[in-house]
C-alpha positions as CSV (number, residue, x, y, z in Angstrom):
1,X,0.2,0.1,0.0
2,X,3.0,2.4,0.8
3,X,4.6,2.2,-2.4
4,X,2.0,2.1,-4.3
5,X,0.9,6.1,-3.0
6,X,4.8,6.5,-3.4
7,X,4.1,5.8,-6.9
8,X,1.2,7.8,-7.8
9,X,3.3,10.9,-6.3
10,X,6.8,10.0,-7.9
11,X,5.8,8.3,-10.6
12,X,9.0,9.3,-12.5
13,X,11.5,8.7,-9.9
14,X,9.9,5.6,-8.4
15,X,9.7,3.9,-11.9
16,X,13.5,3.9,-12.1
17,X,14.0,2.5,-8.7
18,X,11.8,-0.5,-9.5
19,X,13.6,-1.2,-12.7
20,X,17.2,-0.9,-10.7
21,X,15.6,-3.1,-7.8
22,X,13.9,-5.7,-10.6
23,X,17.0,-5.8,-12.2
24,X,18.9,-6.9,-9.1
25,X,16.2,-9.2,-7.8
26,X,15.9,-11.1,-10.9
27,X,20.3,-11.5,-10.6
28,X,20.9,-15.5,-10.3
29,X,24.0,-15.0,-8.0
30,X,24.5,-17.0,-4.7
31,X,23.6,-15.5,-1.3
32,X,26.5,-13.3,-0.2
33,X,28.8,-14.4,1.9
34,X,29.7,-11.4,4.0
35,X,32.6,-11.5,6.7
36,X,33.1,-9.9,10.1
37,X,35.4,-8.7,12.6
38,X,36.2,-11.6,14.5
39,X,36.3,-13.5,11.3
40,X,33.0,-14.7,11.0
41,X,30.7,-14.9,8.4
42,X,27.2,-14.6,8.1
43,X,24.3,-14.8,5.6
44,X,22.6,-11.3,5.0
45,X,19.5,-12.5,6.9
46,X,21.5,-13.4,10.0
47,X,21.8,-9.8,10.1
48,X,18.2,-9.5,11.2
49,X,16.9,-10.3,14.5
50,X,13.6,-11.6,15.5
51,X,13.9,-11.4,19.4
52,X,10.9,-10.9,21.5
53,X,12.7,-8.0,22.9
54,X,14.6,-6.2,19.4
55,X,13.0,-7.4,16.4
56,X,14.8,-5.5,12.9
57,X,12.6,-3.3,11.3
58,X,14.7,-2.1,8.5
59,X,18.0,-2.5,7.7
60,X,20.2,0.5,6.2
61,X,23.2,-0.9,4.5
62,X,25.6,2.0,4.2
63,X,29.1,1.1,2.1
64,X,32.4,2.2,3.5
65,X,35.8,2.3,2.1
66,X,39.0,2.5,4.6
67,X,40.7,5.3,2.0
68,X,37.4,7.1,1.3
69,X,37.2,10.5,2.7
70,X,33.3,11.3,2.7
71,X,32.9,8.2,4.1
72,X,35.2,8.8,6.8
73,X,33.0,12.5,7.3
74,X,29.5,11.3,7.8
75,X,30.5,8.6,10.5
76,X,28.8,11.1,13.1
77,X,26.1,11.7,11.2
78,X,25.1,7.8,10.9
79,X,26.2,6.7,14.2
80,X,23.3,9.7,15.4
81,X,21.0,8.0,13.7
82,X,21.6,4.8,14.6
83,X,21.0,5.8,18.3
84,X,18.8,7.9,17.6
85,X,16.6,4.8,15.8
86,X,17.7,1.7,17.6
87,X,14.4,1.4,19.9
88,X,12.5,1.1,16.7
89,X,14.2,-1.6,15.6
90,X,16.3,0.5,12.7
91,X,19.7,-1.2,12.0
92,X,22.4,0.1,10.2
93,X,25.6,-1.9,8.8
94,X,28.8,-1.0,7.3
95,X,29.5,-3.0,4.5
96,X,33.1,-2.9,3.2
97,X,33.4,-4.2,-0.6
98,X,36.8,-2.9,-1.5
99,X,39.3,-5.7,-2.1
100,X,41.7,-3.9,-0.9
101,X,40.8,-3.7,2.5
102,X,41.2,-6.9,5.0
103,X,39.5,-7.1,8.3
104,X,41.7,-6.1,10.6
105,X,41.7,-3.1,8.2
106,X,38.4,-2.8,8.6
107,X,38.2,-3.1,12.8
108,X,41.1,-0.6,13.0
109,X,39.2,2.0,11.0
110,X,35.8,1.1,13.0
111,X,38.0,2.3,16.1
112,X,39.4,5.5,14.9
113,X,37.1,6.9,13.2
114,X,34.7,5.4,16.4
115,X,32.1,3.8,14.3
116,X,29.3,2.3,16.7
117,X,27.5,-0.4,14.3
118,X,28.6,-3.6,12.8
119,X,31.5,-4.0,10.4
120,X,31.5,-6.6,7.5
121,X,33.8,-7.6,4.4
122,X,31.3,-7.4,0.9
123,X,31.7,-11.0,-0.7
124,X,34.2,-11.4,-3.7
125,X,32.9,-13.9,-5.4
126,X,28.9,-13.2,-4.9
127,X,28.9,-9.5,-3.7
128,X,26.0,-8.0,-1.9
129,X,26.4,-4.6,-3.3
130,X,26.1,-5.5,-6.5
131,X,23.1,-7.5,-5.7
132,X,21.6,-4.6,-4.0
133,X,22.9,-1.7,-6.7
134,X,25.9,0.0,-5.5
135,X,28.3,1.3,-7.1
136,X,30.1,3.7,-4.7
137,X,31.5,4.7,-1.2
138,X,29.8,5.8,0.8
139,X,26.1,4.9,-1.0
140,X,22.9,3.6,0.9
141,X,20.3,0.9,0.6
142,X,17.7,1.1,3.4
143,X,15.7,-2.2,3.0
144,X,11.8,-2.8,4.8
145,X,12.3,-6.1,6.3
146,X,9.7,-6.3,8.9
147,X,8.0,-9.5,6.5
148,X,11.9,-10.7,6.0
149,X,14.9,-10.1,3.9
150,X,14.2,-9.3,0.5
151,X,16.4,-7.4,-1.7
152,X,13.4,-5.9,-3.6
153,X,11.6,-3.9,-0.8
154,X,14.4,-1.0,-0.6
155,X,12.7,1.8,1.1
156,X,16.0,4.1,0.0
157,X,18.8,4.1,-2.0
158,X,21.5,6.8,-2.4
159,X,23.5,9.8,-0.5
160,X,23.0,9.8,3.3
161,X,22.7,13.3,3.4
162,X,23.6,16.4,0.9
163,X,27.7,16.1,1.1
164,X,29.3,15.8,-1.7
165,X,32.7,14.0,-2.8
166,X,34.6,17.7,-3.4
167,X,33.8,18.1,0.8
168,X,31.3,20.5,0.2
169,X,27.4,19.7,0.4
170,X,24.5,20.5,-2.0
171,X,22.2,22.0,0.6
172,X,22.5,21.3,4.2
173,X,18.8,20.5,4.9
174,X,19.0,17.2,2.4
175,X,19.3,14.7,5.4
176,X,18.0,12.1,3.1
177,X,18.5,9.4,4.8
178,X,17.3,10.7,7.9
179,X,13.9,12.2,6.3
180,X,13.6,8.5,4.9
181,X,13.9,7.0,8.3
182,X,11.6,9.2,10.1
183,X,8.6,8.2,7.8
184,X,9.4,5.2,7.8
185,X,9.0,4.5,11.6
186,X,5.8,6.9,11.8
187,X,4.5,4.2,8.3
188,X,3.9,7.1,6.4
189,X,5.4,7.0,2.5
190,X,9.3,7.7,1.8
191,X,8.7,10.5,-0.4
192,X,12.2,10.6,-1.8
193,X,12.7,6.9,-2.5
194,X,16.4,7.4,-4.8
195,X,19.5,10.1,-5.2
196,X,22.1,9.9,-7.1
197,X,25.1,8.6,-4.8
198,X,28.4,11.0,-4.4
199,X,31.8,9.1,-3.8
200,X,34.5,6.7,-4.4
201,X,34.0,4.1,-7.1
202,X,34.2,0.6,-5.5
203,X,37.0,-1.7,-6.4
204,X,35.7,-5.0,-5.4
205,X,39.6,-6.6,-6.3
206,X,42.4,-5.8,-5.3
207,X,45.2,-5.8,-8.2
208,X,49.1,-7.7,-7.4
209,X,51.8,-8.2,-9.6
210,X,52.5,-11.9,-8.7
211,X,54.7,-12.1,-11.2
212,X,57.5,-13.2,-9.5
213,X,56.0,-15.9,-7.5
214,X,55.2,-17.8,-10.5
215,X,57.8,-20.9,-9.8
216,X,56.5,-21.3,-6.4
217,X,56.1,-24.4,-4.4
218,X,55.1,-26.4,-1.5
219,X,58.3,-27.8,-0.6
220,X,60.9,-25.5,-1.9
221,X,59.0,-22.1,-0.5
222,X,55.6,-22.8,1.0
223,X,57.0,-25.7,3.9
224,X,59.8,-23.2,5.0
225,X,56.9,-20.3,5.5
226,X,54.5,-22.9,7.1
227,X,57.5,-24.0,9.5
228,X,58.8,-20.4,10.4
229,X,54.9,-19.0,11.2
230,X,52.1,-22.0,11.6
231,X,53.5,-25.4,12.4
232,X,54.3,-25.1,16.0
233,X,51.0,-24.4,17.0
234,X,49.4,-26.4,14.1
235,X,50.9,-30.1,14.7
236,X,49.9,-32.7,17.1
237,X,49.0,-31.9,20.7
238,X,49.1,-28.4,19.7
239,X,45.5,-25.9,20.1
240,X,45.9,-25.3,15.8
241,X,45.8,-28.8,14.7
242,X,43.0,-29.8,18.0
243,X,41.1,-26.4,16.5
244,X,41.4,-26.8,12.8
245,X,44.4,-29.0,11.3
246,X,47.6,-30.3,11.9
247,X,49.8,-29.2,8.8
248,X,51.6,-32.4,8.6
249,X,51.5,-33.1,4.7
250,X,50.8,-31.7,1.8
251,X,47.6,-33.1,0.9
252,X,46.5,-31.8,4.3
253,X,47.5,-28.0,2.9
254,X,46.4,-28.3,-0.3
255,X,43.3,-29.3,0.8
256,X,42.6,-26.0,3.5
257,X,45.0,-23.8,1.1
258,X,41.7,-21.6,-0.1
259,X,40.7,-21.6,3.9
260,X,44.1,-20.7,5.0
261,X,44.4,-18.3,2.3
262,X,41.3,-16.1,3.4
263,X,42.5,-16.2,7.0
264,X,46.2,-14.9,6.0
265,X,44.7,-12.3,3.9
266,X,42.2,-10.8,6.6
267,X,45.2,-11.4,9.1
268,X,43.3,-13.8,11.6
269,X,46.3,-16.2,11.0
270,X,49.3,-16.0,12.7
271,X,47.1,-15.2,15.8
272,X,48.3,-11.4,16.3
273,X,45.4,-9.0,17.1
274,X,47.7,-5.9,18.1
275,X,49.7,-2.7,16.8
276,X,51.4,0.2,18.5
277,X,52.7,3.4,17.4
278,X,56.0,3.0,15.7
279,X,56.4,6.4,16.7
280,X,56.2,6.4,19.9
281,X,59.7,5.2,21.1
282,X,59.2,1.1,22.0
283,X,59.8,-0.3,19.2
284,X,57.1,-2.5,18.5
285,X,56.3,-6.0,20.2
286,X,58.8,-8.7,20.6
287,X,57.8,-11.9,19.5
288,X,55.3,-10.7,16.7
289,X,53.9,-13.7,14.0
290,X,52.0,-11.1,12.0
291,X,52.7,-12.7,8.1
292,X,54.4,-9.8,5.9
293,X,52.7,-8.8,2.5
294,X,55.2,-10.9,0.8
295,X,55.0,-13.7,2.8
296,X,50.8,-13.8,1.8
297,X,51.5,-12.7,-1.7
298,X,53.6,-16.0,-2.2
299,X,50.8,-18.5,-1.1
300,X,48.1,-16.2,-2.8
301,X,49.9,-17.3,-5.9
302,X,50.5,-20.8,-5.1
303,X,47.0,-21.6,-4.2
304,X,46.2,-19.1,-7.3
305,X,48.2,-22.2,-9.6
306,X,46.7,-24.9,-8.2
307,X,48.6,-25.3,-5.4
308,X,52.1,-27.4,-7.3
309,X,54.2,-29.5,-4.9
310,X,57.1,-29.4,-6.1
311,X,60.2,-31.9,-6.1
312,X,60.2,-33.2,-2.0
313,X,63.8,-33.2,-2.3
314,X,64.0,-29.3,-1.7
315,X,62.4,-29.7,1.4
316,X,63.5,-28.1,4.5
317,X,64.8,-30.0,7.6
318,X,62.0,-31.6,10.2
319,X,62.3,-29.1,12.8
320,X,63.0,-30.6,16.1
321,X,59.4,-29.8,17.7
322,X,59.6,-30.3,22.0
323,X,56.8,-32.6,23.5
324,X,54.0,-31.3,23.7
325,X,54.1,-32.1,27.3
326,X,57.8,-30.9,27.9
327,X,58.9,-28.7,30.0
328,X,59.3,-25.1,27.9
329,X,61.7,-23.7,30.6
330,X,64.5,-26.5,30.8
331,X,64.2,-29.1,33.1
332,X,62.8,-26.9,37.1
333,X,64.5,-26.8,40.2
334,X,61.5,-27.5,41.6
335,X,57.8,-28.2,40.5
336,X,54.3,-27.3,42.5
337,X,51.5,-28.9,42.2
338,X,47.9,-29.3,42.8
339,X,47.0,-31.1,46.1
340,X,44.9,-33.6,44.4
341,X,43.6,-34.1,40.7
342,X,40.4,-32.9,39.7
343,X,37.2,-33.7,37.6
344,X,35.3,-31.3,35.7
345,X,31.6,-32.3,35.6
346,X,30.3,-32.2,32.2
347,X,27.1,-30.4,32.8
348,X,28.9,-27.1,33.6
349,X,29.8,-24.3,31.6
350,X,32.5,-22.7,33.8
351,X,34.3,-24.0,36.6
352,X,36.4,-21.8,39.2
353,X,38.3,-23.7,41.6
354,X,41.3,-22.4,43.9
355,X,44.5,-24.5,45.2
356,X,46.4,-23.1,48.1
357,X,49.6,-24.9,47.2
358,X,52.4,-25.2,50.0
359,X,55.7,-23.4,50.1
360,X,56.1,-21.1,52.9
361,X,60.0,-20.8,52.4
362,X,62.0,-19.0,55.2
363,X,63.8,-16.6,53.8
364,X,62.7,-14.6,49.8
365,X,63.0,-16.4,46.7
366,X,63.8,-15.2,43.3
367,X,62.8,-16.9,40.2
368,X,64.5,-17.0,36.9
369,X,62.0,-19.0,35.0
370,X,58.7,-20.0,35.5
371,X,56.2,-22.1,33.4
372,X,52.6,-23.3,34.2
373,X,51.6,-26.5,32.8
374,X,48.0,-28.0,32.8
375,X,47.6,-31.7,33.3
376,X,44.9,-31.9,30.7
377,X,44.9,-29.1,28.2
378,X,41.0,-30.2,26.6
379,X,39.9,-29.0,30.0
380,X,42.1,-26.3,31.4
381,X,41.0,-22.7,29.4
382,X,43.2,-21.0,31.9
383,X,45.3,-20.9,34.5
384,X,47.1,-18.5,37.3
385,X,49.6,-18.8,39.9
386,X,48.5,-16.4,42.9
387,X,51.0,-15.6,45.6
388,X,49.2,-15.1,49.1
389,X,49.9,-15.5,52.7
390,X,50.8,-18.8,54.2
391,X,48.2,-20.2,56.1
392,X,45.8,-23.4,57.0
393,X,42.7,-21.7,56.7
394,X,40.2,-23.7,54.2
395,X,38.5,-21.4,51.7
396,X,35.8,-21.8,49.6
397,X,36.3,-20.7,45.8
398,X,34.6,-17.1,46.6
399,X,36.5,-16.5,49.8
400,X,39.8,-17.5,48.3
401,X,38.7,-14.5,45.2
402,X,38.1,-12.1,47.7
403,X,41.2,-12.5,49.9
404,X,43.7,-13.1,47.4
405,X,42.2,-10.0,45.0
406,X,40.8,-7.6,47.1
407,X,37.1,-5.5,47.2
408,X,38.3,-4.3,43.8
409,X,40.7,-6.5,42.3
410,X,43.8,-4.7,42.2
411,X,45.2,-6.7,45.4
412,X,45.9,-9.4,43.7
413,X,50.1,-10.0,42.6
414,X,50.6,-13.2,40.1
415,X,53.8,-14.2,39.4
416,X,52.7,-16.6,36.6
417,X,49.1,-17.6,33.9
418,X,48.6,-20.2,31.5
419,X,46.7,-19.2,28.6
420,X,46.6,-21.3,25.6
421,X,48.9,-20.0,22.5
422,X,50.2,-17.1,24.3
423,X,54.1,-17.7,24.5
424,X,54.3,-15.7,27.9
425,X,52.9,-18.9,29.5
426,X,56.7,-19.8,29.9
427,X,59.1,-16.8,30.7
428,X,62.7,-17.4,31.0
429,X,63.8,-14.0,32.5
430,X,67.9,-12.4,31.6
431,X,70.1,-12.6,33.9
432,X,69.8,-9.8,36.2
433,X,65.8,-10.0,36.5
434,X,63.9,-12.0,38.5
435,X,60.2,-12.5,39.9
436,X,59.9,-12.7,43.7
437,X,58.6,-15.2,45.9
438,X,58.6,-13.5,49.3
439,X,59.4,-15.5,52.3
440,X,56.2,-16.9,54.4
441,X,53.8,-16.5,51.4
442,X,51.6,-20.1,49.3
443,X,50.9,-20.0,46.1
444,X,47.4,-20.3,44.9
445,X,46.3,-22.6,42.0
446,X,43.5,-20.6,40.0
447,X,42.2,-22.9,38.0
448,X,39.5,-22.1,34.6
449,X,38.2,-25.2,33.8
450,X,35.7,-25.6,30.4
451,X,33.4,-28.7,29.8
452,X,34.0,-31.0,26.5
453,X,30.7,-33.0,27.0
454,X,33.1,-36.0,27.5
455,X,35.0,-38.2,30.1
456,X,38.1,-36.2,30.4
457,X,40.9,-37.3,32.2
458,X,41.4,-35.4,36.0
459,X,43.8,-32.4,35.9
460,X,46.8,-32.2,38.1
461,X,48.2,-29.0,36.4
462,X,51.9,-28.4,37.8
463,X,54.2,-24.7,37.8
464,X,57.7,-25.4,37.0
465,X,60.1,-22.9,39.4
466,X,64.1,-22.1,38.3
467,X,65.2,-20.2,40.8
468,X,67.8,-17.5,39.9
469,X,71.2,-18.5,41.4
470,X,71.2,-14.9,43.4
471,X,69.0,-11.7,44.3
472,X,68.7,-9.8,40.8
473,X,69.2,-6.1,40.4
474,X,65.8,-6.1,38.4
475,X,62.8,-7.1,40.5
476,X,59.6,-8.2,38.6
477,X,56.4,-7.6,39.5
478,X,52.5,-8.2,38.1
479,X,50.1,-5.5,38.7
480,X,46.3,-6.2,37.4
481,X,43.9,-3.7,37.8
482,X,40.4,-4.1,37.0
483,X,36.6,-2.6,36.4
484,X,33.3,-4.0,37.7
485,X,30.8,-1.4,37.6
486,X,30.2,-3.8,34.3
487,X,26.7,-3.2,33.1
488,X,25.8,-4.6,29.7
489,X,21.7,-4.5,28.5
490,X,20.7,-6.8,25.9
491,X,21.2,-6.8,22.9
492,X,23.7,-3.3,23.3
493,X,26.1,-3.4,19.8
494,X,29.1,-0.8,21.1
495,X,28.9,-1.0,25.4
496,X,31.9,1.9,25.9
497,X,34.3,1.6,29.3
498,X,36.8,4.2,30.0
499,X,39.5,2.8,32.3
500,X,42.6,5.1,34.1
501,X,45.4,3.5,35.5
502,X,48.3,4.5,37.9
503,X,51.2,3.5,39.7
504,X,52.5,5.2,42.8
505,X,56.2,5.4,41.9
506,X,57.9,5.3,38.3
507,X,57.2,2.4,36.3
508,X,59.4,0.5,33.4
509,X,56.7,-1.8,32.4
510,X,57.8,-4.4,30.2
511,X,54.3,-6.3,29.1
512,X,51.0,-5.9,29.1
513,X,48.1,-8.2,28.9
514,X,44.5,-6.8,28.2
515,X,41.4,-9.4,29.2
516,X,37.7,-9.4,28.1
517,X,35.4,-12.3,27.8
518,X,33.0,-13.0,25.0
519,X,31.6,-9.6,25.0
520,X,34.7,-8.0,24.1
521,X,35.2,-6.1,20.6
522,X,38.4,-3.7,21.5
523,X,40.4,-2.5,23.5
524,X,42.8,0.6,22.9
525,X,45.7,1.5,25.3
526,X,47.0,5.3,25.8
527,X,49.5,6.4,27.6
528,X,48.8,10.4,29.5
529,X,51.3,12.5,30.7
530,X,50.4,15.6,32.6
531,X,46.9,14.0,32.9
532,X,44.0,16.8,33.3
533,X,46.1,20.1,32.8
534,X,46.5,21.9,29.8
535,X,49.3,20.8,28.6
536,X,48.2,16.9,28.5
537,X,50.1,14.8,25.3
538,X,48.3,11.5,24.4
539,X,50.0,8.6,22.9
540,X,49.1,5.0,21.6
541,X,50.6,2.3,23.5
542,X,48.5,-0.5,22.2
543,X,45.4,-0.9,19.6
544,X,43.9,-4.4,19.4
545,X,41.1,-3.3,17.0
546,X,38.9,-7.1,17.3
547,X,39.2,-8.7,20.9
548,X,39.4,-12.2,20.6
549,X,38.5,-14.2,24.0
550,X,39.9,-17.5,22.2
551,X,43.5,-16.0,21.3
552,X,44.9,-13.8,24.4
553,X,48.0,-13.2,24.8
554,X,51.2,-10.7,26.5
555,X,52.2,-8.0,24.4
556,X,55.7,-7.7,25.4
557,X,57.4,-4.3,23.9
558,X,60.9,-4.3,23.0
559,X,61.8,-1.1,24.9
560,X,60.3,-0.7,28.5
561,X,57.4,1.8,28.3
562,X,58.3,4.8,30.6
563,X,55.4,6.0,32.9
564,X,56.1,8.3,35.6
565,X,54.3,9.1,38.9
566,X,51.2,10.4,38.2
567,X,51.4,10.0,34.8
568,X,48.0,7.4,33.5
569,X,47.4,4.7,31.2
570,X,44.1,5.2,29.7
571,X,42.5,2.6,28.6
572,X,38.6,2.9,26.0
573,X,37.5,-1.1,25.3
574,X,33.7,-1.4,24.1
575,X,31.6,-4.3,24.4
576,X,29.4,-6.1,22.1
577,X,26.1,-7.9,23.5
578,X,24.1,-8.1,20.2
579,X,23.9,-11.1,17.8
580,X,26.3,-9.5,15.6
581,X,28.4,-10.9,18.1
582,X,29.2,-14.8,17.3
583,X,31.1,-15.5,20.8
584,X,27.5,-14.0,22.6
585,X,26.0,-16.8,24.9
586,X,23.0,-14.9,25.1
587,X,22.3,-11.3,23.5
588,X,18.7,-11.4,25.8
589,X,21.3,-11.5,29.3
590,X,22.0,-8.7,31.0
591,X,25.5,-8.9,31.6
592,X,27.5,-7.8,34.7
593,X,31.1,-8.0,35.7
594,X,31.8,-11.9,37.1
595,X,33.9,-15.0,36.8
596,X,32.5,-17.0,34.2
597,X,32.7,-16.7,30.8
598,X,29.2,-16.0,30.0
599,X,29.9,-12.3,32.5
600,X,32.0,-10.1,31.9
601,X,35.5,-8.0,32.7
602,X,37.7,-6.0,32.1
603,X,40.9,-6.0,33.4
604,X,44.6,-5.2,32.4
605,X,47.7,-7.0,33.5
606,X,51.1,-5.5,33.7
607,X,54.9,-7.0,34.3
608,X,56.7,-4.0,35.5
609,X,59.9,-2.7,37.5
610,X,59.6,0.1,40.3
611,X,62.3,2.6,39.6
612,X,64.0,5.9,39.8
613,X,63.8,7.9,36.2
614,X,66.0,10.6,35.5
615,X,64.5,12.1,32.5
616,X,61.5,14.0,34.7
């Protein structure tokens, strides 16, 4: 009925629109598969929420590019429209159709521009933007989805507003999309259904010269790359093999090559999620496992040429990998172990246990090397070693948590962690640097278990230590900063928390490890000098544009971060409690702080040394 009214009022314009829609609707292209910031894939229909408390009425698709200046200028307007019409069931989606944009760049762009709605990379083989008739960035198509997803139910297409590519505006009062939304929510005819979009032409394919890689073969070129960057994790007994595949033969790698290439191109593998300002004086991060553009082109050319095997005589020697249950720090001087095995119940989502492991040495001890080793990797989600006063007092998990962490959580003193995929699980400090185990203190194993649904072997986890041969000049400590005032309403897709961290003395910070749960979206950290004064300065320290709960990592600086007493580490973190987050166990839940994965946390562990800085 609404379409008929519009036809009578704007016959000429609607005829053009209908012809465009019919041509789009008659295409036989397959449903596009969209890829989100976490690497998850969705069909357009999956972008629509049908929860009783949150039903999508209209889907507004806006094309973006990381290099289009006009699209960037429109972000504040689009954010305001999303916030204004969220309760009316209007959902904006940022679609990135250009082949030059990878997922990491897209997620970084979303942080830098403060884009608050979901971002997706378009399908190369069956582009959604083509099915919607979109040719430029930015452009917009608004679909009425009250009766389900259908590309023919276009309410409005064209410009967001009167802004033009050159930087000006034809008329500041021409708020085309805003007018269309206002009419739609009132169930009134949209008077202007189509405008000519202005912006950058979409280039769905990135042009690459791969001629120098035309003789690439598996044994000569690809296998060395995999040995250097992949097989340490993608081998028997390690997480990559359990979650995906062991890269133990040409046949396996060739069969998986398309998936592997997609993950390499989108910077999802090898798993590395952080960046820093190259000009902040820290020298970057140690152990950065990201592939270079040349390495990705090498693999890309190999796949394009149908994965030639080549001569197996060109294969490099097989590395000597450590056994999966071997100590990475060498033979420990001392091994602490849980007092008894623990069997994880099959029917619980999360299980936390605290175990006191007696140490109680009469003198201070210093630790040169430390490693936490789970007894059963299948059920140990993560574990931590906390130091606390020696006691024989029996405590429940909640009592131990309160005593060791304190009310705010900042009291905790950790000396070790185990998180799957984090090289910091096994740490040998340079000579002259060590951790301190104070006299008359015990260790407390903080164990987070997750069931597999099967009868699993009991866990009996351990902590191995190599003692320093003398008292070190540099004592490394761990400080954990926590936020407990987390309040995530159902379906919130962009919940922001800002935090300020300070030390009471000058410090050198060697490493950082942010921590959130399933709904964690991104995390950015700055150093503020002279905070709250006219001389305040801000320097980017750490940016994680797509936080991944499954691949948490400790990021160690090449050069330590200097922080004077009174200076601040300032973080901005976002959470996504909507159905757009593929990790979200329940978008209908009201989420608060808690230890369980289905609850939320926001903390940051720092490895630091107390010092007296000279350059104050």
